[in-house]
C-alpha positions as a printed NumPy array, in Angstrom:
array([[103.964, 118.216,  94.13 ],
       [106.814, 116.18 ,  95.535],
       [107.737, 115.627,  99.158],
       [109.321, 113.067, 101.456],
       [107.438, 112.539, 104.7  ],
       [109.717, 110.05 , 106.506],
       [113.076, 108.31 , 106.19 ],
       [115.001, 105.6  , 107.99 ],
       [118.306, 103.74 , 107.636],
       [118.965, 100.026, 107.204],
       [122.133,  98.945, 109.072],
       [124.943,  97.437, 107.056],
       [124.915,  93.708, 106.392],
       [121.149,  93.122, 106.478],
       [120.357,  93.67 , 102.799],
       [120.755,  90.652, 100.514],
       [123.868,  90.989,  98.304],
       [121.74 ,  90.166,  95.255],
       [118.034,  91.043,  95.736],
       [115.744,  88.636,  93.918],
       [113.265,  89.455,  91.189],
       [109.596,  88.997,  92.012],
       [108.483,  85.477,  91.03 ],
       [104.965,  85.347,  89.583],
       [104.49 ,  81.596,  89.967],
       [101.401,  79.397,  90.145],
       [100.989,  79.862,  93.881],
       [101.227,  83.635,  93.587],
       [ 98.737,  83.592,  90.716],
       [ 96.216,  81.785,  92.913],
       [ 96.765,  84.222,  95.768],
       [ 96.31 ,  87.265,  93.555],
       [ 93.233,  85.729,  91.913],
       [ 91.572,  85.201,  95.298],
       [ 92.64 ,  88.634,  96.418],
       [ 91.164,  90.231,  93.308],
       [ 87.877,  88.368,  93.81 ],
       [ 87.57 ,  89.624,  97.387],
       [ 88.333,  93.175,  96.288],
       [ 85.805,  92.898,  93.458],
       [ 83.134,  91.627,  95.827],
       [ 83.801,  94.553,  98.151],
       [ 83.578,  96.983,  95.237],
       [ 80.244,  95.495,  94.149],
       [ 78.875,  95.815,  97.684],
       [ 79.965,  99.434,  97.86 ],
       [ 78.403, 100.133,  94.448],
       [ 75.087,  98.591,  95.461],
       [ 75.11 , 100.62 ,  98.648],
       [ 75.811, 103.816,  96.724],
       [ 73.107, 103.093,  94.143],
       [ 70.336, 102.632,  96.676],
       [ 67.908, 105.517,  95.965],
       [ 66.914, 107.81 ,  98.767],
       [ 63.315, 108.411,  99.778],
       [ 63.138, 111.676,  97.811],
       [ 64.523, 109.948,  94.703],
       [ 61.813, 107.274,  94.957],
       [ 59.092, 109.939,  95.016],
       [ 60.588, 111.736,  91.995],
       [ 60.77 , 108.44 ,  90.083],
       [ 57.118, 107.673,  90.793],
       [ 55.987, 111.098,  89.532],
       [ 58.169, 110.686,  86.421],
       [ 56.583, 107.309,  85.664],
       [ 53.105, 108.834,  85.942],
       [ 54.051, 111.46 ,  83.355],
       [ 55.386, 108.781,  81.016],
       [ 51.988, 107.036,  80.977],
       [ 50.564, 109.985,  79.004],
       [ 53.355, 109.878,  76.388],
       [ 53.076, 107.524,  73.33 ],
       [ 55.585, 104.68 ,  73.234],
       [ 58.703, 105.243,  71.119],
       [ 58.384, 103.986,  67.552],
       [ 54.57 , 104.05 ,  67.575],
       [ 51.943, 106.562,  66.598],
       [ 49.167, 107.614,  68.983],
       [ 46.901, 104.977,  67.396],
       [ 49.387, 102.276,  68.37 ],
       [ 50.667, 101.456,  64.831],
       [ 54.321, 101.315,  63.879],
       [ 55.687, 104.727,  62.931],
       [ 58.182, 103.368,  60.393],
       [ 57.762,  99.696,  59.578],
       [ 60.326,  99.75 ,  56.747],
       [ 63.054, 101.046,  59.039],
       [ 62.315,  98.435,  61.66 ],
       [ 62.505,  95.635,  59.071],
       [ 65.919,  96.829,  57.906],
       [ 67.257,  96.954,  61.485],
       [ 65.938,  93.46 ,  62.149],
       [ 67.738,  92.12 ,  59.066],
       [ 71.018,  93.739,  60.151],
       [ 70.682,  92.332,  63.667],
       [ 70.043,  88.83 ,  62.298],
       [ 72.86 ,  88.927,  59.752],
       [ 75.59 ,  90.216,  62.061],
       [ 74.114,  88.959,  65.317],
       [ 74.476,  92.448,  66.802],
       [ 72.181,  91.588,  69.676],
       [ 74.941,  89.416,  71.101],
       [ 77.844,  91.627,  70.067],
       [ 79.027,  92.316,  73.627],
       [ 78.428,  88.817,  74.929],
       [ 81.458,  86.849,  76.182],
       [ 81.516,  83.266,  74.894],
       [ 83.213,  82.171,  78.094],
       [ 80.837,  84.119,  80.37 ],
       [ 79.319,  81.028,  81.948],
       [ 82.624,  79.255,  82.213],
       [ 84.429,  82.147,  83.906],
       [ 81.507,  83.611,  85.83 ],
       [ 82.585,  85.079,  89.141],
       [ 86.262,  84.948,  88.242],
       [ 87.685,  88.504,  88.299],
       [ 90.842,  87.246,  86.643],
       [ 88.98 ,  85.801,  83.655],
       [ 90.528,  88.36 ,  81.346],
       [ 93.836,  86.711,  82.204],
       [ 92.433,  83.196,  82.018],
       [ 94.668,  82.197,  79.123],
       [ 97.767,  82.696,  81.283],
       [ 97.542,  79.077,  82.429],
       [ 97.523,  77.763,  78.869],
       [100.621,  79.676,  77.812],
       [103.69 ,  77.545,  77.297],
       [106.66 ,  78.494,  79.41 ],
       [110.122,  77.105,  79.966],
       [112.237,  76.839,  83.065],
       [115.056,  78.674,  81.353],
       [115.511,  80.773,  78.229],
       [117.886,  78.143,  76.882],
       [114.94 ,  75.758,  76.424],
       [112.687,  78.285,  74.7  ],
       [113.031,  77.92 ,  70.896],
       [111.559,  81.386,  70.267],
       [114.203,  83.246,  72.243],
       [117.276,  83.794,  70.139],
       [119.109,  85.946,  72.702],
       [120.045,  83.436,  75.401],
       [121.221,  84.212,  78.909],
       [124.42 ,  86.131,  78.475],
       [126.457,  89.007,  79.752],
       [123.444,  91.354,  79.783],
       [121.805,  89.336,  82.555],
       [125.059,  89.294,  84.49 ],
       [125.248,  93.063,  84.154],
       [121.67 ,  93.383,  85.401],
       [122.536,  91.196,  88.355],
       [125.549,  93.363,  89.123],
       [123.38 ,  96.497,  88.94 ],
       [121.188,  95.074,  91.716],
       [124.154,  94.108,  93.886],
       [124.405,  95.631,  97.361],
       [127.811,  95.467,  99.001],
       [128.37 ,  94.645, 102.656],
       [129.617,  98.161, 103.415],
       [126.611,  99.842, 101.728],
       [123.7  , 101.288, 103.667],
       [120.099, 101.377, 102.527],
       [118.09 , 104.548, 103.096],
       [114.299, 104.256, 102.908],
       [112.299, 107.333, 101.906],
       [108.499, 107.583, 101.969],
       [107.683, 109.83 ,  99.02 ],
       [104.71 , 111.477,  97.319],
       [105.259, 112.667,  93.765],
       [102.495, 113.953,  91.492],
       [ 99.891, 112.338,  93.766],
       [101.64 , 108.95 ,  93.442],
       [102.824, 107.435,  96.709],
       [105.778, 105.093,  96.89 ],
       [108.738, 104.033,  99.008],
       [112.119, 104.721,  97.457],
       [114.915, 102.333,  98.459],
       [118.258, 104.137,  98.151],
       [121.751, 102.672,  98.292],
       [124.311, 104.867, 100.018],
       [127.934, 104.127,  99.071],
       [129.961, 106.01 , 101.626],
       [133.384, 105.417, 100.107],
       [132.216, 106.477,  96.654],
       [130.184, 109.37 ,  98.094],
       [127.218, 108.117,  96.053],
       [123.457, 107.906,  96.665],
       [121.067, 106.336,  94.154],
       [117.611, 104.734,  93.986],
       [117.913, 100.949,  93.89 ],
       [114.179, 100.203,  93.488],
       [110.846, 101.492,  94.727],
       [107.581, 100.119,  96.133],
       [104.169, 101.474,  95.149],
       [101.906, 102.385,  98.067],
       [ 98.101, 102.669,  98.321],
       [ 98.043, 106.089, 100.043],
       [100.267, 108.934, 101.227],
       [102.9  , 107.425, 103.565],
       [103.286, 108.938, 107.021],
       [105.825, 106.712, 108.801],
       [108.261, 103.875, 108.073],
       [109.937, 101.369, 110.395],
       [112.69 ,  98.976, 109.39 ],
       [112.368,  95.421, 110.774],
       [115.11 ,  92.806, 111.036],
       [112.6  ,  89.951, 110.988],
       [111.188,  88.096, 107.96 ],
       [107.425,  88.574, 107.836],
       [104.919,  86.516, 105.879],
       [107.364,  83.799, 104.827],
       [106.572,  80.209, 105.72 ],
       [109.23 ,  78.241, 107.54 ],
       [111.027,  81.278, 108.976],
       [111.312,  81.116, 112.743],
       [111.429,  84.017, 115.17 ],
       [115.257,  83.758, 115.236],
       [115.566,  84.162, 111.47 ],
       [117.113,  87.316, 110.128],
       [115.228,  89.431, 107.623],
       [115.131,  92.784, 105.886],
       [111.594,  94.144, 105.809],
       [109.83 ,  97.463, 106.274],
       [106.486,  98.395, 107.842],
       [104.734, 101.412, 106.341],
       [101.914, 103.484, 107.812],
       [ 99.777, 105.642, 105.519],
       [ 96.56 , 107.644, 105.459],
       [ 94.856, 104.251, 105.171],
       [ 94.293, 102.415, 108.475],
       [ 96.12 ,  99.263, 107.333],
       [ 99.859,  98.741, 107.831],
       [101.754,  97.104, 104.964],
       [104.9  ,  95.015, 105.491],
       [107.201,  94.625, 102.457],
       [110.3  ,  92.557, 101.769],
       [113.193,  94.86 , 100.868],
       [115.176,  92.01 ,  99.287],
       [112.599,  91.451,  96.529],
       [112.485,  93.78 ,  93.533],
       [109.268,  94.586,  91.601],
       [107.058,  92.911,  94.197],
       [103.353,  93.344,  93.446],
       [101.798,  92.821,  96.879],
       [103.088,  93.189, 100.456],
       [104.191,  90.198, 102.514],
       [101.597,  91.004, 105.156],
       [ 98.864,  93.501, 105.935],
       [ 98.191,  94.431, 109.544],
       [ 94.624,  95.581, 109.99 ],
       [ 91.203,  95.106, 108.472],
       [ 92.785,  94.279, 105.119],
       [ 94.562,  91.242, 106.588],
       [ 91.764,  89.002, 105.31 ],
       [ 92.45 ,  90.18 , 101.787],
       [ 96.17 ,  89.512, 102.124],
       [ 95.358,  86.005, 103.389],
       [ 92.174,  85.174, 101.451],
       [ 92.316,  81.489, 102.363],
       [ 91.454,  82.523, 105.923],
       [ 88.349,  84.398, 104.822],
       [ 85.047,  82.593, 105.319],
       [ 81.433,  83.444, 104.685],
       [ 81.053,  84.37 , 108.34 ],
       [ 84.109,  86.616, 108.315],
       [ 82.824,  88.418, 105.228],
       [ 79.594,  89.178, 107.082],
       [ 81.616,  90.521, 109.974],
       [ 83.574,  92.64 , 107.535],
       [ 80.376,  94.252, 106.235],
       [ 79.408,  95.101, 109.789],
       [ 82.834,  96.633, 110.351],
       [ 82.479,  98.838, 107.298],
       [ 79.295, 100.408, 108.637],
       [ 81.058, 101.436, 111.845],
       [ 84.569, 101.743, 110.506],
       [ 85.254, 105.032, 112.295],
       [ 84.644, 103.484, 115.713],
       [ 87.888, 102.479, 117.433],
       [ 88.145,  98.795, 118.33 ],
       [ 90.603,  96.244, 119.693],
       [ 91.402,  94.467, 116.418],
       [ 92.57 ,  97.046, 113.875],
       [ 93.009, 100.769, 113.272],
       [ 90.183, 102.749, 111.703],
       [ 92.133, 105.893, 110.818],
       [ 95.558, 106.974, 109.538],
       [ 98.659, 105.319, 111.012],
       [100.976, 108.079, 112.247],
       [103.688, 106.169, 114.117],
       [105.424, 102.77 , 114.103],
       [108.015, 101.273, 116.449],
       [109.602,  97.833, 116.166],
       [110.754,  96.137, 119.361],
       [114.449,  95.248, 118.95 ],
       [114.419,  92.671, 121.764],
       [111.045,  91.035, 121.122],
       [111.447,  91.156, 117.364],
       [107.974,  89.864, 116.53 ],
       [106.31 ,  92.866, 118.219],
       [105.416,  96.058, 116.335],
       [103.675,  99.009, 117.988],
       [101.543, 101.452, 116.006],
       [ 99.924, 104.777, 116.853],
       [ 96.958, 106.157, 114.954],
       [ 94.698, 109.122, 114.425],
       [ 91.974, 106.945, 115.968],
       [ 93.666, 107.754, 119.339],
       [ 94.759, 104.174, 120.035],
       [ 98.085, 102.357, 120.335],
       [ 98.121,  98.789, 119.028],
       [100.582,  95.971, 119.529],
       [100.956,  93.579, 116.579],
       [102.341,  90.049, 116.525],
       [104.279,  89.786, 113.262],
       [104.208,  85.977, 113.419],
       [100.413,  85.925, 113.111],
       [ 99.848,  89.391, 111.53 ],
       [ 97.173,  90.026, 114.173],
       [ 96.646,  92.661, 116.828],
       [ 97.716,  91.265, 120.197],
       [ 96.535,  94.198, 122.311],
       [ 94.999,  97.647, 121.978],
       [ 95.593, 100.578, 124.345],
       [ 93.742, 103.859, 124.83 ],
       [ 96.067, 106.105, 126.809],
       [ 95.347, 109.293, 124.87 ],
       [ 92.398, 111.508, 124.005],
       [ 93.757, 112.689, 120.648],
       [ 95.892, 111.426, 117.746],
       [ 98.928, 109.31 , 118.702],
       [101.796, 110.674, 116.611],
       [105.031, 109.166, 117.995],
       [106.215, 105.949, 119.683],
       [109.521, 104.711, 121.136],
       [110.43 , 101.458, 122.926],
       [112.689, 101.692, 125.961],
       [116.243, 100.548, 125.052],
       [116.546,  98.265, 128.099],
       [113.081,  97.752, 129.598],
       [111.772,  96.027, 126.499],
       [108.081,  96.155, 127.494],
       [107.945,  99.898, 128.238],
       [106.6  , 102.053, 125.406],
       [106.767, 105.847, 125.217],
       [103.888, 107.462, 123.314],
       [103.271, 111.099, 122.357],
       [ 99.958, 112.613, 121.319],
       [ 98.234, 115.733, 120.065],
       [ 96.521, 115.829, 123.468],
       [ 99.814, 117.426, 124.634],
       [100.828, 114.535, 126.852],
       [103.466, 111.789, 126.778],
       [102.881, 108.41 , 128.448],
       [105.416, 105.743, 129.448],
       [103.413, 102.533, 129.843],
       [104.307,  98.909, 130.498],
       [102.599,  96.898, 127.787],
       [102.278,  93.93 , 130.171],
       [ 99.996,  95.918, 132.474],
       [ 97.447,  97.701, 130.281],
       [ 95.123,  98.413, 133.211],
       [ 97.797,  99.927, 135.434],
       [ 97.994, 103.697, 135.763],
       [100.81 , 104.923, 133.528],
       [102.912, 108.02 , 134.296],
       [102.031, 111.004, 132.137],
       [103.969, 114.174, 131.314],
       [102.5  , 117.344, 129.842],
       [103.903, 119.916, 127.391],
       [102.835, 123.352, 126.19 ],
       [101.674, 122.351, 122.672],
       [101.039, 119.35 , 120.416],
       [103.714, 116.668, 120.614],
       [105.648, 116.109, 117.387],
       [108.085, 113.347, 118.367],
       [109.432, 111.404, 121.369],
       [112.655, 109.436, 121.837],
       [114.612, 107.799, 124.65 ],
       [118.202, 108.841, 125.249],
       [120.215, 105.846, 123.926],
       [123.194, 106.76 , 126.114],
       [121.177, 107.079, 129.357],
       [117.736, 105.425, 129.11 ],
       [116.576, 107.079, 132.327],
       [115.933, 110.169, 130.216],
       [113.817, 110.953, 127.166],
       [113.263, 113.806, 124.715],
       [110.061, 115.455, 123.494],
       [109.753, 117.852, 120.545],
       [106.678, 120.057, 120.15 ],
       [104.83 , 122.127, 117.609],
       [105.998, 125.278, 119.403],
       [109.622, 124.545, 118.439],
       [110.678, 123.436, 121.925],
       [112.712, 120.394, 123.004],
       [111.976, 118.987, 126.485],
       [114.417, 116.705, 128.309],
       [112.825, 114.631, 131.095],
       [114.039, 112.261, 133.784],
       [111.657, 109.294, 133.628],
       [112.249, 108.609, 137.317],
       [110.641, 111.924, 138.286],
       [106.974, 111.019, 138.022],
       [104.68 , 114.068, 137.977],
       [101.519, 114.115, 140.061],
       [ 99.695, 115.458, 136.982],
       [100.67 , 116.42 , 133.435],
       [100.526, 120.09 , 134.377],
       [103.046, 119.453, 137.16 ],
       [105.681, 118.044, 134.775],
       [109.144, 119.458, 135.328],
       [111.791, 118.744, 132.676],
       [115.514, 118.746, 133.36 ],
       [115.812, 121.446, 130.724],
       [113.911, 122.943, 127.812],
       [115.321, 124.383, 124.606],
       [113.676, 126.784, 122.176],
       [115.35 , 125.08 , 119.227],
       [113.35 , 126.71 , 116.408],
       [110.803, 129.473, 115.932],
       [108.511, 127.016, 114.148],
       [107.562, 123.384, 114.78 ],
       [110.358, 120.889, 115.489],
       [108.993, 118.43 , 112.941],
       [111.814, 115.932, 113.514],
       [114.824, 115.296, 115.706],
       [117.237, 112.464, 116.373],
       [119.845, 111.494, 118.955],
       [123.075, 110.085, 117.561],
       [123.304, 106.428, 118.682],
       [127.111, 106.358, 118.389],
       [128.256, 109.752, 119.674],
       [127.025, 110.781, 123.15 ],
       [125.358, 114.169, 123.452],
       [124.96 , 114.714, 119.706],
       [121.447, 115.913, 118.786],
       [119.932, 117.093, 115.505],
       [116.689, 119.031, 115.058],
       [114.791, 119.803, 111.857],
       [111.961, 122.279, 111.456],
       [109.345, 123.608, 109.102],
       [111.446, 126.786, 109.103],
       [113.674, 124.831, 106.626],
       [116.729, 124.714, 108.896],
       [118.652, 121.813, 110.385],
       [120.528, 122.436, 113.645],
       [123.165, 120.32 , 115.369],
       [123.368, 120.483, 119.166],
       [125.753, 119.472, 121.917],
       [123.549, 118.478, 124.866],
       [126.446, 117.471, 127.128],
       [128.308, 120.751, 127.267],
       [130.131, 121.873, 130.407],
       [127.435, 124.487, 130.963],
       [124.99 , 121.734, 131.903],
       [122.582, 122.278, 129.015],
       [122.463, 122.192, 125.233],
       [124.475, 124.472, 122.99 ],
       [124.098, 124.883, 119.245],
       [127.048, 123.684, 117.188],
       [125.965, 124.604, 113.669],
       [122.835, 125.547, 111.698],
       [122.251, 124.893, 108.018],
       [119.54 , 125.283, 105.395],
       [120.203, 122.248, 103.2  ],
       [117.859, 122.908, 100.299],
       [115.284, 120.195, 101.115],
       [112.476, 122.67 , 101.863],
       [110.533, 122.231, 105.08 ],
       [112.376, 119.549, 107.018],
       [110.235, 116.489, 107.778],
       [112.905, 113.914, 108.614],
       [116.382, 113.895, 110.184],
       [118.026, 110.522, 110.874],
       [121.567, 109.619, 111.932],
       [123.151, 106.519, 110.387],
       [123.114, 103.508, 112.752],
       [126.615, 102.138, 112.082],
       [129.808, 103.216, 113.827],
       [131.676, 103.582, 110.514],
       [129.187, 106.197, 109.324],
       [128.092, 107.563, 112.697],
       [128.449, 111.188, 111.567],
       [126.259, 110.698, 108.464],
       [122.871, 112.373, 108.608],
       [119.914, 111.773, 106.243],
       [117.711, 114.835, 105.778],
       [114.537, 115.115, 103.679],
       [111.528, 117.36 , 103.353],
       [108.969, 119.165, 101.242],
       [111.093, 119.363,  98.069],
       [111.14 , 115.572,  97.685],
       [114.91 , 115.061,  97.856],
       [117.065, 113.062, 100.275],
       [120.41 , 114.502, 101.276],
       [123.178, 112.721, 103.176],
       [125.266, 115.191, 105.158],
       [128.672, 114.019, 106.343],
       [128.735, 116.217, 109.433],
       [132.281, 115.115, 110.344],
       [133.546, 117.377, 107.552],
       [132.215, 120.426, 109.402],
       [134.915, 122.167, 111.432],
       [132.603, 123.104, 114.315],
       [131.365, 119.517, 114.647],
       [134.939, 118.222, 114.761],
       [135.908, 120.706, 117.456],
       [133.072, 119.596, 119.736],
       [132.832, 115.842, 119.118],
       [136.331, 114.786, 118.002],
       [137.362, 113.675, 121.496],
       [134.261, 111.494, 121.827],
       [135.036, 109.711, 118.544],
       [138.791, 109.958, 117.85 ],
       [138.439, 108.546, 114.332],
       [136.479, 111.627, 113.371],
       [139.664, 113.738, 113.393],
       [140.988, 111.894, 110.36 ],
       [140.747, 113.925, 107.188],
       [140.011, 117.091, 109.139],
       [140.876, 119.322, 106.196],
       [138.372, 117.839, 103.757],
       [135.67 , 120.046, 102.314],
       [132.261, 119.856, 103.931],
       [130.15 , 117.536, 101.775],
       [126.564, 116.55 , 101.245],
       [125.149, 113.927,  98.914],
       [121.738, 113.808,  97.289],
       [120.926, 117.314,  96.016],
       [122.304, 119.477,  93.251],
       [124.597, 122.366,  93.998],
       [121.957, 124.994,  93.248],
       [119.7  , 123.467,  95.923],
       [122.343, 123.838,  98.625],
       [122.473, 127.075, 100.548],
       [125.765, 128.877, 100.857],
       [127.795, 127.855, 103.891],
       [127.836, 130.401, 106.667],
       [130.948, 131.012, 108.673],
       [131.293, 128.284, 111.295],
       [132.128, 130.774, 114.019],
       [128.892, 132.675, 113.354],
       [126.712, 129.572, 113.364],
       [128.237, 127.81 , 116.328],
       [129.634, 128.196, 119.78 ],
       [133.332, 127.55 , 119.176],
       [133.868, 125.442, 122.294],
       [130.377, 123.982, 122.323],
       [129.929, 125.163, 125.9  ],
       [127.797, 128.309, 125.776],
       [124.082, 128.528, 126.507],
       [122.253, 129.888, 123.43 ],
       [119.202, 132.068, 123.701],
       [116.149, 130.022, 124.548],
       [117.836, 127.403, 126.737],
       [116.41 , 127.211, 130.222],
       [117.518, 124.909, 132.996],
       [114.676, 123.407, 134.975],
       [116.772, 122.031, 137.841],
       [115.522, 122.95 , 141.281],
       [118.986, 124.161, 142.176]])
């Protein structure tokens, strides 16, 4: 099995030109050693808990012991004499000669007792040199091979990173791709192993977990939500990193073991017993949504299957506030582009809430939809409006200023039956006004013009791109590559579609971005899948409204007029 559950772009210029190799130094050794000890202690506690016999097992053991009292001891006859004295003598001699009684004993058991890293205890005593030039046993000194390796890791200023949360053969990891637009090339730069199936990723422009970095410092990190309740934050500029920079959640103590005390470990045991009960400090179920605040860069919002929304302070790696606006899983989050404290949240309870995080006790406006919410997003070109996609394949477009008296009384500006199956993902182009993409479990990707002269959305083109069920559709964030679209799904491949090479797209959006008319005769291109995975191109006139102005079947205006 192979699938990609989520993707996101990293804007140009944020990735380090030469990512560094993970440095396993003395300080990191100490951190990992403490971390391993805490994890070992937890494992021992869990084992003891699992080995506690139940009441029925105790009764069975007592009856078994009573039966054993009537059976002669092994190695003796019923009269109590040895059954085979010669054999016993021989075994005793062998035990004495080869000391087999202590065969499994560790000579350093007392010395290394309680140290889970004792099997690596000789690491400290190994001789090492600051450079290979000083090591007499290395005959191949630093040379052109290392320079070539350094060049292989290089990321140019006009390259984009694409992050893909992937599951392959039950192994979960984050693949970090480099997209070279000029060379029309997409390749995996490095990957990050994850503890569970990833469900959401959020790129952050702030360094997390590094001492001495202030809130104004620029970074290149990623937060990842999985089936586990903890959120991991990784540095994208470090290759082959073993542990995340920070863990947001109950596992934060393990990531920062120096902060763990005897009292906190007791509290942790209490938490484990009631770990499915929602609380104000950490999530207790899968993390389904993440949203970084672009204005208050140290704030990260998360939505979970435990029905809560939590606000994290990345400077302290602690939960600053917890909110309970919904009665079911919280699956999507979006910060307002201008009102930096307003957060939009969508849930399986079929409602969407726009709440001010500064006033958690205030009544927040709530909109209702016909089925489970899949995703929510503000309109980047007019933040008074927002979009909602649902499991029924419908897109809702709401004016946030029209507050409904109840969720059932919600009245969108328009609704669009975009797909026959769930709209599992959609995105609004941040560069080109009115340009919308939807992806569905029906395996199709559709491009829409939502600013047509008819007043509502019209479909521009529809494609089946060979990625299986579509789980992620994301436009590139930079003006130079504004028409590039990353698509991924159940087949485990990422494809970059240069939509500007599609004739129908050029006809509709060329006037909004004049540069898009350049190279109008080039062949439509996609990057990331083999030719046999791509579906044959349909005729543009069949798939699209030529002028981008018509109302397709399923579009319904909700204006009172």
